[in-house]
ZALUMZA-178862 format. One line per field, with one value per residue (C-alpha): x, y, z; residue number from 1; residue in three letters. Coordinates in steps of 0.001 Angstrom, whole numbers, always signed. Layout:
REM ZALUMZA-178862
xx: (X, ...)
yy: (Y, ...)
zz: (Z, ...)
resi: (NUM, ...)
resn: (ALA, ...)
//
This chain:
REM ZALUMZA-178862
xx: (-68377, -72040, -73887, -77490, -78327, -81635, -83268, -83512, -87202, -87812, -90859, -89498, -85778, -87320, -88498, -85412, -82580, -83825, -82671, -79754, -78565, -79419, -76897, -74406, -74512, -74498, -70813, -72367, -70175, -72722, -71965, -75272, -75109, -78128, -78992, -81416, -79292, -75453, -74986, -72167, -73610, -76524, -74243, -72908, -76294, -76729, -73359, -74272, -78142, -77401, -80920, -82111, -84258, -84037, -84781, -84085, -83618, -81471, -78982, -75835, -73484, -70401, -68721, -71682, -73006, -76129, -79235, -82097, -84691, -87127, -88162, -87457, -88253, -84646, -84125, -83721, -81882, -79535, -79202, -78033, -75276, -74436, -73666, -77050, -78386, -81748)
yy: (-55890, -55097, -57187, -56167, -58531, -57654, -58027, -55223, -55859, -56819, -54889, -55317, -54511, -51114, -50548, -51101, -48964, -45442, -46194, -48827, -45621, -43435, -45341, -45665, -41526, -41049, -43424, -47252, -49215, -51417, -53436, -53601, -57210, -57583, -60568, -61907, -60671, -60714, -65202, -64202, -62700, -64875, -67452, -65102, -65143, -68728, -69075, -66284, -67452, -71086, -71863, -69239, -67097, -68093, -64715, -61137, -58510, -60751, -58478, -60020, -58892, -60422, -59544, -60756, -62791, -61240, -61792, -60094, -61552, -59356, -55727, -54300, -51088, -48397, -48854, -52801, -52292, -49980, -52451, -55499, -52390, -51895, -55936, -55379, -58533, -58499)
zz: (-108494, -108969, -112790, -113585, -115804, -118656, -121925, -124069, -125401, -121149, -120104, -115958, -117155, -118170, -115282, -113269, -116342, -115317, -110807, -112115, -114622, -111025, -108748, -111794, -112152, -107965, -108048, -107844, -109965, -111873, -115198, -117580, -118747, -121830, -122027, -124922, -128144, -126212, -126053, -124450, -121644, -121521, -120582, -117661, -116117, -116435, -114244, -111945, -111625, -110924, -110637, -108624, -110396, -114443, -116505, -116458, -114591, -112278, -110094, -108900, -106004, -106549, -103444, -101012, -103099, -102434, -105440, -106613, -108669, -111031, -110630, -107194, -105494, -105083, -101767, -101160, -104544, -103095, -99672, -102259, -103797, -100591, -100065, -96510, -95806, -98118)
resi: (1, 2, 3, 4, 5, 6, 7, 8, 9, 10, 11, 12, 13, 14, 15, 16, 17, 18, 19, 20, 21, 22, 23, 24, 25, 26, 27, 28, 29, 30, 31, 32, 33, 34, 35, 36, 37, 38, 39, 40, 41, 42, 43, 44, 45, 46, 47, 48, 49, 50, 51, 52, 53, 54, 55, 56, 57, 58, 59, 60, 61, 62, 63, 64, 65, 66, 67, 68, 69, 70, 71, 72, 73, 74, 75, 76, 77, 78, 79, 80, 81, 82, 83, 84, 85, 86)
resn: (UNK, UNK, UNK, UNK, UNK, UNK, UNK, UNK, UNK, UNK, UNK, UNK, UNK, UNK, UNK, UNK, UNK, UNK, UNK, UNK, UNK, UNK, UNK, UNK, UNK, UNK, UNK, UNK, UNK, UNK, UNK, UNK, UNK, UNK, UNK, UNK, UNK, UNK, UNK, UNK, UNK, UNK, UNK, UNK, UNK, UNK, UNK, UNK, UNK, UNK, UNK, UNK, UNK, UNK, UNK, UNK, UNK, UNK, UNK, UNK, UNK, UNK, UNK, UNK, UNK, UNK, UNK, UNK, UNK, UNK, UNK, UNK, UNK, UNK, UNK, UNK, UNK, UNK, UNK, UNK, UNK, UNK, UNK, UNK, UNK, UNK)
//
């Protein structure tokens, strides 16, 4: 499973949202989890992050254990989604 952790008012997260939505539109399953207003999602982020990044946007690939801290470009996000080494 692929996860995109974001904050509703986070400008970097808003920058990434169209790219994430594009991949979802292509059939790549990415679960979006808002963390600033949802305590349960914030706890899930803390567990997935494990001290790696400490904020959003945060991308987690459960299968490959690959993660991305912060905003990135579409090509790198596609590699992450495919489980390719970053």
